[in-house]
N, C-alpha and C positions, 0 to 999 in steps of 0.2 A: 105705469110710470109716465108722467107727462114730460113736457119739454124742459121745464125749469129743473125738475128733479134729475133728469138726464144730464143737464149742463153741470149742476152741482156735483153729481157723482163723478162725471168726467174730470172736473176741476180738482176734486179731492184725489182721484187716482193719479192725475198728472202731478199734483203737488207731492204726493207720497213718492212717486217715481223720482221726481226731482230731488227730494230729500235723501232717498236712498243713493242716488247717483252722487250727490255732493258728499255724503258720508263715505262712500266707497273711495271717491277721489281723495278725500282727506286722509283716509287710512293708507292708501297707496303712497301719498306724499309723505306721510309721517314715517312710514317704514323705509322708504327709499331715500330720505333726506340725509345728507352728509353733514355730520356734526363738525363743530369747530375743532374739536380734539382730533378727529380723523383727518381734517385738512392740515392741522399742525403736524400730525404724524406723517402724512404724505409729503409735506414740505421738508421735514427732517430726513425722510428716506431719499428724496430727490437730491438734497444737499450732500448726503452721505455717498450717493451714487456719483455725483459730480466730483467729490473729493477722491473717491476710489479711481475714477477715470483719469484724473490728473496724476495721481500717484502711479497708475499703470503707465501713462505716457512718459512720466519722468523715468521710470524703471526701463522702459524700452529704449529711451534716449541714452541712459547710462550704459545699458548693455551694448548698444550699437557703438558707442564711443570706446568701451572696453574692448569689444571685438576688434575694432580698427586698431587700437593700441597693440593688442596681442598679435594681430596679423602683421603689423609693422615689425614687432620684435621678432616674430618668426622669420620674416623675410631677411631681417638683419642677421639673425643667427644662421640661417641657411647660407647667406653670403659669406659670413665668417667661416662657416664649415667648408665651403668650397675653396676659399682662400687657404685655409689650413691644409686641406687635402692636397691642393696644388703645391703648396710649400713642402709638404711631406713627400710628395711624388718627386719633386725636384731634388730634395735632400737625399732620398734613396738613390736617385739616378746619380747624383754627384758622389755619393758614398760608393756606389758600384764602380764609377769611373775611377775613383781614388783607389779602390781595392785592385782594380785591374792594372792601374798604373804602378802600384806598389809591387804587385806580383811580377810585372815586367821588369821592374828595377831589381827585384831580388833574383830573378831568373838571369839577368845579364851579368 
């Protein structure tokens, strides 16, 4: 094999290697490429996720407001209960005093 044949054989081998590399690159690019429908699906999923997060935030805000209202109502109810219990205690004490007074009046 002389010098010219060696150069031609080397050029052919390099060209074939280049073509195989290019074909392999094209195959990898073809299989890993994201299609427009997949991008559209990802956009729809992102929009749905955003809407779900907004709904969750609104639900959390509503629950916090509701919890504050219920806590306020509970505090008011407890205050009313304390007032009623104090009134009942006073009424019992007054009734006991009246009973004692009546018994003393009847005894005299």
